[in-house]
N, CA and C atoms as an extended XYZ file, in Angstrom:
549
Properties=species:S:1:pos:R:3:atomname:S:1:resname:S:1:resid:I:1 pbc="F F F"
N         0.975       -1.256        0.112 N   MET     1
C        -0.257        0.124       -0.156 CA  MET     1
C         0.863        1.228        0.191 C   MET     1
N         0.492        2.050       -0.846 N   PRO     2
C         1.533        3.476       -1.179 CA  PRO     2
C         1.411        4.470        0.151 C   PRO     2
N         2.408        4.855        0.580 N   ALA     3
C         2.417        5.881        1.511 CA  ALA     3
C         1.438        6.665        1.559 C   ALA     3
N         0.765        7.489        2.675 N   ALA     4
C        -0.552        8.046        2.725 CA  ALA     4
C         0.562        9.290        2.125 C   ALA     4
N        -0.329       10.651        1.140 N   PRO     5
C         0.563       11.833        0.730 CA  PRO     5
C         0.816       12.683        2.035 C   PRO     5
N         2.035       13.367        1.948 N   ARG     6
C         2.535       14.252        2.644 CA  ARG     6
C         1.411       15.605        2.734 C   ARG     6
N         1.354       16.046        3.760 N   THR     7
C         0.558       17.015        3.910 CA  THR     7
C         1.302       18.228        3.841 C   THR     7
N         0.590       19.342        2.923 N   GLY     8
C         1.296       20.524        2.585 CA  GLY     8
C         1.537       21.562        3.722 C   GLY     8
N         2.594       22.295        3.799 N   VAL     9
C         2.524       23.222        4.936 CA  VAL     9
C         3.107       24.756        4.447 C   VAL     9
N         2.672       25.698        5.011 N   THR    10
C         3.026       27.013        4.858 CA  THR    10
C         3.768       27.432        6.327 C   THR    10
N         5.201       27.802        6.096 N   VAL    11
C         5.739       28.298        7.288 CA  VAL    11
C         5.749       29.772        6.831 C   VAL    11
N         4.946       30.788        7.638 N   PHE    12
C         4.592       32.532        7.468 CA  PHE    12
C         5.407       32.688        8.413 C   PHE    12
N         6.737       33.683        8.079 N   LEU    13
C         7.305       34.498        9.127 CA  LEU    13
C         6.843       35.782        9.096 C   LEU    13
N         6.243       36.339        9.952 N   THR    14
C         6.359       38.045       10.201 CA  THR    14
C         6.559       38.672       11.126 C   THR    14
N         7.208       39.974       10.838 N   GLY    15
C         7.731       40.692       11.711 CA  GLY    15
C         8.177       42.022       10.978 C   GLY    15
N         8.579       42.603       11.798 N   LEU    16
C         9.342       44.338       11.470 CA  LEU    16
C        10.201       43.977       10.496 C   LEU    16
N        10.738       45.048        9.652 N   SER    17
C        11.510       44.834        8.582 CA  SER    17
C        13.080       45.098        9.705 C   SER    17
N        13.863       44.145        9.289 N   GLY    18
C        15.021       43.881        9.827 CA  GLY    18
C        14.914       42.658       11.254 C   GLY    18
N        13.627       42.431       11.434 N   ALA    19
C        13.503       41.182       12.350 CA  ALA    19
C        14.348       39.860       12.459 C   ALA    19
N        14.556       39.674       10.986 N   GLY    20
C        15.087       38.376       10.287 CA  GLY    20
C        14.686       37.322        9.746 C   GLY    20
N        13.459       37.662        8.919 N   LYS    21
C        12.632       36.871        8.174 CA  LYS    21
C        13.334       36.528        6.945 C   LYS    21
N        14.101       37.345        6.147 N   SER    22
C        14.810       36.729        5.135 CA  SER    22
C        15.669       35.738        5.377 C   SER    22
N        16.182       36.156        6.587 N   THR    23
C        17.663       35.362        6.884 CA  THR    23
C        17.210       33.813        7.433 C   THR    23
N        16.179       33.664        8.159 N   ILE    24
C        15.588       32.597        8.804 CA  ILE    24
C        15.232       31.891        7.567 C   ILE    24
N        14.255       32.677        6.648 N   ALA    25
C        13.656       31.900        5.499 CA  ALA    25
C        14.633       31.180        4.580 C   ALA    25
N        15.784       31.760        4.420 N   ASP    26
C        16.824       31.396        3.632 CA  ASP    26
C        17.173       30.407        4.392 C   ASP    26
N        17.907       30.132        5.456 N   ALA    27
C        18.302       29.049        6.267 CA  ALA    27
C        17.327       28.033        6.122 C   ALA    27
N        16.102       28.204        6.626 N   LEU    28
C        15.115       27.157        6.570 CA  LEU    28
C        15.075       26.181        5.014 C   LEU    28
N        14.827       27.307        3.992 N   VAL    29
C        14.700       26.729        2.784 CA  VAL    29
C        16.124       25.783        2.397 C   VAL    29
N        17.244       26.445        2.893 N   ALA    30
C        18.583       25.674        2.713 CA  ALA    30
C        18.665       23.932        3.159 C   ALA    30
N        17.924       24.509        4.795 N   ASP    31
C        18.136       23.294        5.229 CA  ASP    31
C        17.105       22.173        4.905 C   ASP    31
N        15.871       22.462        4.616 N   LEU    32
C        14.863       21.636        3.883 CA  LEU    32
C        15.358       21.263        2.534 C   LEU    32
N        15.868       22.125        1.899 N   GLU    33
C        16.625       21.387        0.332 CA  GLU    33
C        17.432       20.734        0.478 C   GLU    33
N        18.198       20.371        1.579 N   ALA    34
C        19.739       19.750        1.796 CA  ALA    34
C        19.334       18.485        1.873 C   ALA    34
N        17.810       17.836        2.502 N   GLU    35
C        17.217       17.283        2.357 CA  GLU    35
C        16.339       16.360        1.475 C   GLU    35
N        16.575       17.113        0.320 N   GLY    36
C        16.160       16.903       -0.936 CA  GLY    36
C        14.505       17.374       -0.984 C   GLY    36
N        14.195       18.240       -0.121 N   ARG    37
C        12.544       18.304       -0.014 CA  ARG    37
C        12.527       19.379       -0.660 C   ARG    37
N        11.898       19.583       -1.837 N   PRO    38
C        11.425       20.817       -2.705 CA  PRO    38
C        10.727       21.998       -1.832 C   PRO    38
N        11.100       23.372       -1.762 N   VAL    39
C        10.359       24.380       -1.212 CA  VAL    39
C        10.225       25.517       -2.024 C   VAL    39
N         8.840       26.049       -1.678 N   THR    40
C         8.878       27.624       -2.482 CA  THR    40
C         8.655       28.734       -1.704 C   THR    40
N         9.494       29.567       -2.101 N   LEU    41
C        10.273       30.822       -0.985 CA  LEU    41
C         9.137       31.717       -1.729 C   LEU    41
N         8.400       32.508       -0.703 N   LEU    42
C         7.799       33.338       -1.232 CA  LEU    42
C         8.108       34.555       -0.293 C   LEU    42
N         9.292       35.617       -0.975 N   ASP    43
C         9.843       36.730       -0.136 CA  ASP    43
C         8.888       37.550       -0.298 C   ASP    43
N         8.706       38.457        0.956 N   GLY    44
C         7.907       39.792        0.173 CA  GLY    44
C         8.194       40.782       -0.824 C   GLY    44
N         9.679       41.077       -0.466 N   ASP    45
C        10.240       42.026       -1.581 CA  ASP    45
C        10.259       41.412       -2.977 C   ASP    45
N        10.282       40.272       -3.189 N   VAL    46
C        10.348       39.451       -4.570 CA  VAL    46
C         8.946       39.485       -5.029 C   VAL    46
N         8.189       38.988       -3.613 N   VAL    47
C         6.703       39.057       -4.806 CA  VAL    47
C         6.083       40.249       -5.053 C   VAL    47
N         6.912       41.574       -4.334 N   ARG    48
C         6.310       42.859       -4.527 CA  ARG    48
C         6.705       42.925       -5.877 C   ARG    48
N         8.219       42.532       -6.304 N   THR    49
C         8.903       42.768       -7.567 CA  THR    49
C         7.961       42.251       -8.371 C   THR    49
N         7.339       40.882       -8.517 N   HIS    50
C         7.042       39.948       -9.811 CA  HIS    50
C         5.449       39.790       -9.423 C   HIS    50
N         4.973       39.933       -8.613 N   LEU    51
C         3.270       39.718       -8.580 CA  LEU    51
C         2.388       40.585       -8.070 C   LEU    51
N         3.024       41.514       -7.349 N   SER    52
C         2.407       43.014       -6.970 CA  SER    52
C         2.762       44.525       -7.164 C   SER    52
N         3.462       44.345       -8.180 N   ARG    53
C         4.092       45.519       -8.644 CA  ARG    53
C         3.451       46.717       -8.665 C   ARG    53
N         2.298       46.507       -8.805 N   GLU    54
C         1.515       47.908       -9.008 CA  GLU    54
C         0.644       48.407       -7.957 C   GLU    54
N         1.051       47.503       -6.538 N   LEU    55
C         0.310       48.189       -5.324 CA  LEU    55
C         0.953       48.739       -4.565 C   LEU    55
N         0.402       49.631       -3.704 N   SER    56
C         1.177       51.006       -3.248 CA  SER    56
C         0.854       50.257       -1.766 C   SER    56
N         2.013       51.066       -0.844 N   PHE    57
C         1.726       50.537        0.329 CA  PHE    57
C         0.586       50.812        1.420 C   PHE    57
N        -0.569       51.416        0.850 N   SER    58
C        -1.803       51.503        1.607 CA  SER    58
C        -2.080       50.466        2.218 C   SER    58
N        -2.795       50.467        3.441 N   ARG    59
C        -3.487       49.566        3.928 CA  ARG    59
C        -4.087       48.415        3.094 C   ARG    59
N        -4.865       49.008        2.107 N   ALA    60
C        -5.879       47.643        1.454 CA  ALA    60
C        -4.905       46.999        0.502 C   ALA    60
N        -3.217       47.831       -0.182 N   ASP    61
C        -2.585       47.146       -0.996 CA  ASP    61
C        -1.790       46.470       -0.166 C   ASP    61
N        -1.336       46.302        0.640 N   ARG    62
C        -0.642       45.473        1.844 CA  ARG    62
C        -1.566       44.401        1.929 C   ARG    62
N        -2.702       44.520        2.247 N   ASP    63
C        -3.794       43.135        2.442 CA  ASP    63
C        -3.886       42.420        1.420 C   ASP    63
N        -4.385       43.265       -0.038 N   LEU    64
C        -4.065       42.451       -1.202 CA  LEU    64
C        -2.941       41.640       -1.377 C   LEU    64
N        -1.755       42.497       -1.220 N   ASN    65
C        -0.301       41.340       -1.512 CA  ASN    65
C        -0.112       40.391       -0.284 C   ASN    65
N        -0.684       40.430        0.846 N   ILE    66
C        -0.838       39.479        1.494 CA  ILE    66
C        -1.905       38.240        1.253 C   ILE    66
N        -3.146       38.664        1.036 N   ARG    67
C        -3.960       37.945        0.062 CA  ARG    67
C        -3.340       36.691       -1.228 C   ARG    67
N        -2.683       37.585       -1.887 N   ARG    68
C        -2.122       36.958       -3.082 CA  ARG    68
C        -1.151       36.085       -2.585 C   ARG    68
N        -0.358       36.305       -1.096 N   ILE    69
C         0.738       35.480       -0.955 CA  ILE    69
C        -0.092       34.347       -0.274 C   ILE    69
N        -1.063       34.375        0.347 N   GLY    70
C        -1.737       33.581        0.752 CA  GLY    70
C        -2.498       32.462       -0.412 C   GLY    70
N        -3.064       33.003       -1.373 N   PHE    71
C        -3.407       32.125       -2.746 CA  PHE    71
C        -2.295       31.201       -3.026 C   PHE    71
N        -1.185       31.959       -3.405 N   VAL    72
C        -0.239       31.286       -4.121 CA  VAL    72
C         0.308       30.239       -3.084 C   VAL    72
N         0.632       30.321       -1.647 N   ALA    73
C         0.900       29.143       -1.158 CA  ALA    73
C        -0.311       28.344       -0.897 C   ALA    73
N        -1.257       28.452       -0.721 N   GLY    74
C        -2.836       27.652       -0.668 CA  GLY    74
C        -2.720       26.483       -1.813 C   GLY    74
N        -2.300       27.301       -3.136 N   GLU    75
C        -2.277       26.467       -4.277 CA  GLU    75
C        -0.770       25.268       -3.979 C   GLU    75
N         0.188       25.763       -3.644 N   VAL    76
C         1.386       25.164       -3.649 CA  VAL    76
C         1.095       23.870       -2.589 C   VAL    76
N         0.490       24.331       -1.555 N   VAL    77
C         0.278       23.264       -0.184 CA  VAL    77
C        -0.816       22.183       -0.633 C   VAL    77
N        -1.889       22.393       -1.638 N   LYS    78
C        -2.776       21.776       -2.236 CA  LYS    78
C        -2.253       20.629       -2.747 C   LYS    78
N        -1.083       20.636       -3.334 N   HIS    79
C        -0.371       19.745       -4.096 CA  HIS    79
C         0.740       18.562       -2.741 C   HIS    79
N         0.590       19.304       -1.449 N   GLY    80
C         1.479       18.442       -0.567 CA  GLY    80
C         2.848       19.674       -0.542 C   GLY    80
N         3.084       20.672       -1.181 N   GLY    81
C         4.261       21.501       -1.189 CA  GLY    81
C         4.516       21.892        0.126 C   GLY    81
N         5.738       22.276        0.059 N   THR    82
C         6.067       23.399        1.273 CA  THR    82
C         6.523       24.562        0.803 C   THR    82
N         5.865       25.660        1.564 N   VAL    83
C         6.228       26.712        1.284 CA  VAL    83
C         6.369       27.651        2.581 C   VAL    83
N         7.467       28.362        2.214 N   VAL    84
C         8.217       29.563        3.204 CA  VAL    84
C         8.040       30.891        2.691 C   VAL    84
N         7.421       31.651        3.857 N   VAL    85
C         6.914       33.259        3.409 CA  VAL    85
C         7.493       33.852        4.164 C   VAL    85
N         8.112       34.994        3.850 N   ALA    86
C         8.833       36.009        4.756 CA  ALA    86
C         8.531       37.369        4.409 C   ALA    86
N         7.230       37.827        5.409 N   ALA    87
C         6.632       39.177        4.926 CA  ALA    87
C         6.260       39.819        6.194 C   ALA    87
N         6.536       41.140        5.837 N   ILE    88
C         6.223       41.970        7.221 CA  ILE    88
C         4.798       41.659        7.441 C   ILE    88
N         3.725       41.679        6.766 N   ALA    89
C         2.369       41.205        7.043 CA  ALA    89
C         1.986       42.444        8.116 C   ALA    89
N         2.346       43.309        8.406 N   PRO    90
C         1.642       44.330        9.608 CA  PRO    90
C         0.287       43.934       10.392 C   PRO    90
N        -0.874       43.265        9.460 N   TYR    91
C        -2.077       43.353        9.560 CA  TYR    91
C        -2.727       42.401       10.078 C   TYR    91
N        -3.355       42.201       11.351 N   GLU    92
C        -4.003       40.669       11.564 CA  GLU    92
C        -4.939       40.299       10.944 C   GLU    92
N        -5.677       41.121       10.554 N   ALA    93
C        -6.609       40.439        9.495 CA  ALA    93
C        -6.280       39.450        8.525 C   ALA    93
N        -5.343       40.492        7.619 N   ALA    94
C        -5.014       39.996        6.328 CA  ALA    94
C        -4.164       38.790        6.661 C   ALA    94
N        -3.190       38.133        7.716 N   ARG    95
C        -2.161       37.321        8.249 CA  ARG    95
C        -3.521       36.268        8.244 C   ARG    95
N        -4.927       36.769        8.942 N   GLU    96
C        -5.699       35.299        9.279 CA  GLU    96
C        -6.156       35.041        7.779 C   GLU    96
N        -6.684       35.880        6.413 N   GLU    97
C        -7.065       35.805        5.606 CA  GLU    97
C        -6.377       34.638        4.852 C   GLU    97
N        -4.592       34.971        4.821 N   ALA    98
C        -3.855       34.056        4.251 CA  ALA    98
C        -3.819       32.803        5.061 C   ALA    98
N        -3.994       32.952        6.431 N   ARG    99
C        -4.332       31.195        6.930 CA  ARG    99
C        -5.298       30.509        6.263 C   ARG    99
N        -6.197       31.229        6.041 N   ALA   100
C        -7.837       30.672        6.057 CA  ALA   100
C        -7.640       30.123        4.481 C   ALA   100
N        -6.730       30.894        3.648 N   LEU   101
C        -6.470       29.882        1.956 CA  LEU   101
C        -5.797       28.925        2.060 C   LEU   101
N        -4.986       28.864        3.197 N   VAL   102
C        -3.835       27.666        3.191 CA  VAL   102
C        -4.604       26.768        4.221 C   VAL   102
N        -5.146       26.956        5.004 N   GLU   103
C        -5.846       25.823        5.416 CA  GLU   103
C        -6.871       24.970        4.987 C   GLU   103
N        -7.375       25.444        3.996 N   ARG   104
C        -8.179       24.712        3.327 CA  ARG   104
C        -7.689       23.811        2.416 C   ARG   104
N        -6.553       23.552        2.677 N   HIS   105
C        -5.641       22.702        1.490 CA  HIS   105
C        -4.570       21.861        2.566 C   HIS   105
N        -4.056       22.529        3.674 N   GLY   106
C        -3.040       22.184        4.154 CA  GLY   106
C        -2.707       22.736        5.805 C   GLY   106
N        -1.573       22.826        6.124 N   ARG   107
C        -1.267       23.635        7.286 CA  ARG   107
C        -0.379       24.971        7.397 C   ARG   107
N        -0.870       25.603        8.300 N   PHE   108
C        -0.154       26.936        8.272 CA  PHE   108
C         0.401       27.323        9.732 C   PHE   108
N         1.638       27.357        9.778 N   LEU   109
C         2.213       27.991       10.821 CA  LEU   109
C         2.678       29.412       10.794 C   LEU   109
N         2.116       29.966       11.602 N   LEU   110
C         2.271       31.209       12.128 CA  LEU   110
C         3.778       31.672       12.847 C   LEU   110
N         4.771       32.395       12.321 N   VAL   111
C         6.277       32.711       13.282 CA  VAL   111
C         6.124       34.066       13.218 C   VAL   111
N         5.869       34.571       14.539 N   HIS   112
C         6.251       35.982       14.679 CA  HIS   112
C         7.765       36.229       15.316 C   HIS   112
N         8.007       36.651       14.304 N   LEU   113
C         9.527       37.156       14.667 CA  LEU   113
C         9.514       38.481       15.340 C   LEU   113
N         9.470       38.242       17.158 N   SER   114
C         9.050       39.421       17.769 CA  SER   114
C        10.211       40.497       18.345 C   SER   114
N        11.441       40.459       17.266 N   THR   115
C        12.635       41.314       17.900 CA  THR   115
C        12.313       42.430       18.058 C   THR   115
N        13.043       42.969       18.510 N   PRO   116
C        12.477       44.503       19.150 CA  PRO   116
C        12.774       45.594       18.169 C   PRO   116
N        11.777       46.506       18.388 N   LEU   117
C        11.909       47.521       16.966 CA  LEU   117
C        13.738       48.411       17.185 C   LEU   117
N        14.427       48.627       18.556 N   GLU   118
C        15.191       49.253       18.156 CA  GLU   118
C        16.506       47.929       17.753 C   GLU   118
N        16.237       46.857       18.054 N   VAL   119
C        17.303       45.925       17.147 CA  VAL   119
C        17.045       45.977       15.769 C   VAL   119
N        15.974       46.086       15.129 N   CYS   120
C        15.425       46.102       13.805 CA  CYS   120
C        16.116       47.475       13.513 C   CYS   120
N        16.274       48.423       13.811 N   GLU   121
C        16.926       49.564       13.583 CA  GLU   121
C        18.309       49.657       13.434 C   GLU   121
N        18.621       49.092       14.521 N   GLY   122
C        20.280       48.639       14.178 CA  GLY   122
C        20.935       47.827       13.171 C   GLY   122
N        19.834       46.977       12.829 N   ARG   123
C        20.168       46.025       11.854 CA  ARG   123
C        20.008       46.655       10.261 C   ARG   123
N        19.422       47.694       10.049 N   ASP   124
C        19.092       48.225        9.162 CA  ASP   124
C        20.006       49.202        8.226 C   ASP   124
N        20.540       47.962        7.069 N   VAL   125
C        21.464       48.225        6.408 CA  VAL   125
C        20.811       49.119        5.169 C   VAL   125
N        19.969       49.208        4.921 N   LYS   126
C        19.313       49.950        3.726 CA  LYS   126
C        18.881       51.172        4.302 C   LYS   126
N        18.803       51.364        5.483 N   GLY   127
C        18.617       53.301        6.141 CA  GLY   127
C        17.269       53.345        6.121 C   GLY   127
N        16.408       52.211        5.869 N   LEU   128
C        15.142       52.891        5.414 CA  LEU   128
C        14.452       53.440        6.931 C   LEU   128
N        14.490       52.684        7.994 N   TYR   129
C        14.390       53.229        9.584 CA  TYR   129
C        14.423       54.854        9.595 C   TYR   129
N        16.136       54.935        9.321 N   ALA   130
C        16.337       56.508        9.292 CA  ALA   130
C        15.677       57.386        8.464 C   ALA   130
N        15.297       57.004        7.275 N   ARG   131
C        14.562       57.774        6.091 CA  ARG   131
C        13.037       57.689        6.400 C   ARG   131
N        12.554       57.002        7.325 N   ALA   132
C        11.311       57.131        7.868 CA  ALA   132
C        10.854       57.892        8.872 C   ALA   132
N        11.903       58.083       10.059 N   ARG   133
C        11.714       58.704       10.940 CA  ARG   133
C        12.054       60.341       10.423 C   ARG   133
N        13.059       60.161        9.501 N   ALA   134
C        13.203       61.679        8.712 CA  ALA   134
C        11.812       62.021        7.858 C   ALA   134
N        10.838       61.276        7.863 N   GLY   135
C         9.961       61.658        7.231 CA  GLY   135
C         9.979       61.343        5.633 C   GLY   135
N        10.671       60.897        5.446 N   GLU   136
C        10.971       60.672        4.047 CA  GLU   136
C        10.406       59.328        3.475 C   GLU   136
N         9.814       58.255        4.332 N   ILE   137
C         9.148       57.147        3.685 CA  ILE   137
C         7.949       57.026        4.826 C   ILE   137
N         6.654       57.746        4.241 N   PRO   138
C         5.611       57.850        5.249 CA  PRO   138
C         5.361       56.289        5.244 C   PRO   138
N         4.158       56.164        6.298 N   GLY   139
C         3.657       55.065        6.582 CA  GLY   139
C         4.325       53.679        6.349 C   GLY   139
N         5.428       53.843        7.201 N   PHE   140
C         6.831       52.836        7.454 CA  PHE   140
C         6.438       52.051        8.859 C   PHE   140
N         5.933       50.843        8.700 N   THR   141
C         5.809       49.835        9.895 CA  THR   141
C         6.551       50.025       10.888 C   THR   141
N         6.028       50.258       11.903 N   GLY   142
C         7.079       50.556       13.341 CA  GLY   142
C         7.033       51.799       13.479 C   GLY   142
N         7.098       52.491       12.834 N   ILE   143
C         7.532       54.062       12.748 CA  ILE   143
C         6.092       55.032       12.851 C   ILE   143
N         5.596       55.171       11.914 N   ASP   144
C         4.106       55.788       11.613 CA  ASP   144
C         3.117       54.785       10.980 C   ASP   144
N         3.388       53.639       11.178 N   ASP   145
C         2.234       52.714       10.633 CA  ASP   145
C         2.332       51.786       11.505 C   ASP   145
N         1.456       50.903       12.040 N   PRO   146
C         1.270       50.109       13.138 CA  PRO   146
C         1.879       48.810       12.521 C   PRO   146
N         2.095       48.003       13.426 N   TYR   147
C         2.530       46.526       13.297 CA  TYR   147
C         1.675       45.646       14.366 C   TYR   147
N         0.720       45.123       13.988 N   GLU   148
C         0.017       44.354       14.744 CA  GLU   148
C         0.607       42.921       15.039 C   GLU   148
N         0.599       42.495       16.349 N   PRO   149
C         1.313       41.136       16.950 CA  PRO   149
C         0.445       40.336       16.744 C   PRO   149
N         0.574       39.437       16.075 N   PRO   150
C        -0.226       38.260       15.870 CA  PRO   150
C        -0.928       37.679       17.472 C   PRO   150
N        -1.985       37.506       17.303 N   ALA   151
C        -2.858       37.010       18.212 CA  ALA   151
C        -2.603       35.277       18.062 C   ALA   151
N        -2.312       34.694       16.762 N   ARG   152
C        -2.489       33.428       16.865 CA  ARG   152
C        -1.182       32.463       16.243 C   ARG   152
N        -0.470       33.118       16.788 N   ALA   153
C         1.083       32.610       16.518 CA  ALA   153
C         1.187       31.562       17.057 C   ALA   153
N         1.756       30.235       15.945 N   GLU   154
C         2.242       29.036       16.409 CA  GLU   154
C         3.655       28.925       17.437 C   GLU   154
N         4.504       30.113       16.804 N   LEU   155
C         5.812       30.328       17.697 CA  LEU   155
C         6.061       31.642       17.693 C   LEU   155
N         6.654       32.186       18.568 N   VAL   156
C         7.056       33.676       18.515 CA  VAL   156
C         8.552       33.374       18.949 C   VAL   156
N         9.693       34.119       18.137 N   ILE   157
C        10.993       34.080       18.332 CA  ILE   157
C        11.485       35.170       18.050 C   ILE   157
N        12.191       35.502       19.045 N   ASP   158
C        12.682       37.002       19.231 CA  ASP   158
C        14.374       37.147       18.553 C   ASP   158
N        14.724       37.090       17.537 N   THR   159
C        15.863       37.121       16.901 CA  THR   159
C        17.004       37.583       17.374 C   THR   159
N        16.658       38.721       18.346 N   SER   160
C        17.768       39.331       19.209 CA  SER   160
C        18.247       38.387       20.287 C   SER   160
N        17.775       37.534       20.640 N   VAL   161
C        18.081       36.207       21.605 CA  VAL   161
C        18.325       35.103       21.189 C   VAL   161
N        17.756       34.764       20.295 N   THR   162
C        17.775       33.001       19.679 CA  THR   162
C        18.570       33.397       18.623 C   THR   162
N        19.495       32.295       18.533 N   PRO   163
C        20.433       32.524       17.464 CA  PRO   163
C        19.795       31.702       16.001 C   PRO   163
N        20.068       31.881       15.159 N   LEU   164
C        19.668       31.563       13.534 CA  LEU   164
C        19.577       29.827       13.878 C   LEU   164
N        20.629       29.166       13.900 N   ALA   165
C        20.385       27.587       14.005 CA  ALA   165
C        19.311       27.151       15.143 C   ALA   165
N        19.057       28.026       16.142 N   GLU   166
C        17.954       27.618       17.212 CA  GLU   166
C        16.694       28.121       16.498 C   GLU   166
N        16.726       29.162       15.945 N   SER   167
C        15.256       29.647       15.032 CA  SER   167
C        14.896       28.662       14.439 C   SER   167
N        15.745       28.229       13.363 N   VAL   168
C        15.769       27.190       12.418 CA  VAL   168
C        14.753       25.741       12.927 C   VAL   168
N        15.663       25.244       13.898 N   ALA   169
C        15.302       24.255       14.340 CA  ALA   169
C        14.111       24.189       15.060 C   ALA   169
N        13.380       25.135       16.256 N   ARG   170
C        12.453       25.562       16.764 CA  ARG   170
C        11.010       25.207       15.846 C   ARG   170
N        11.439       26.036       14.153 N   ILE   171
C        10.508       26.273       13.174 CA  ILE   171
C        10.241       24.698       12.511 C   ILE   171
N        11.578       24.058       12.302 N   ARG   172
C        11.329       22.559       12.186 CA  ARG   172
C        10.570       21.730       12.815 C   ARG   172
N        10.861       21.748       14.172 N   ALA   173
C        10.259       20.595       15.165 CA  ALA   173
C         8.858       21.177       14.663 C   ALA   173
N         8.071       22.359       14.576 N   VAL   174
C         6.853       22.341       14.435 CA  VAL   174
C         6.203       21.975       12.965 C   VAL   174
N         7.176       22.634       12.054 N   ALA   175
C         6.636       22.128       10.983 CA  ALA   175
C         6.897       21.049       10.427 C   ALA   175
N         7.524       20.113       10.949 N   ASP   176
C         7.699       18.691       10.335 CA  ASP   176
C         6.764       17.838       10.903 C   ASP   176
N         5.945       18.352       11.894 N   GLU   177
C         4.850       17.364       12.990 CA  GLU   177
C         3.958       17.024       11.443 C   GLU   177
N         3.956       15.517       11.288 N   GLN   178
C         2.534       15.463       10.541 CA  GLN   178
C         1.136       15.032       11.263 C   GLN   178
N         0.173       15.821       10.908 N   PRO   179
C        -1.116       15.671       11.729 CA  PRO   179
C        -1.633       14.518       11.711 C   PRO   179
N        -2.403       14.072       12.691 N   ALA   180
C        -2.779       12.489       12.682 CA  ALA   180
C        -4.062       12.452       11.731 C   ALA   180
N        -4.098       10.843       11.374 N   SER   181
C        -4.866       10.705       10.355 CA  SER   181
C        -6.225       10.858       10.737 C   SER   181
N        -7.422       11.333       10.037 N   VAL   182
C        -8.924       11.337       10.307 CA  VAL   182
C        -8.951       10.103       10.036 C   VAL   182
N       -10.336        9.681       11.028 N   GLY   183
C       -11.138        8.400       10.003 CA  GLY   183
C       -10.991        7.518       11.200 C   GLY   183
């Protein structure tokens, strides 16, 4: 009898700019691919370039961007795939919409990178926080636009105190769990 198909999973990393989303996503993808597991990476910056270029950073457009990410992730998960998302996704309602789009087909693991704002600003190699504080970038998340901490995160990791390898290991421990069979 053939093995039951693997349930697809989306690991959705959310947090402020500079919280470590892309760094953890890249390490997690490399770890999974080293085991021969194909992974789809949906990085917020890349998605904005290729799938959501026409969108602004208004709340409505940010929400639409996250819904698009949720839809794509759900389609991959539907076929047993693994998706890693790295997106600021500042609003709770949009994250929950993405969750619903994925959970129709598989598992959704929300990981809140709760790294403090001061640490994120200190890591800012692009100077975005400084530009936002100078008024050059209006509506910047964490400065003059809110980041709503997730109410239903499966994991909360502060990357200012949790090393990269430990962060990836914690995520893997939850992501690799397979749900019990129904029936």
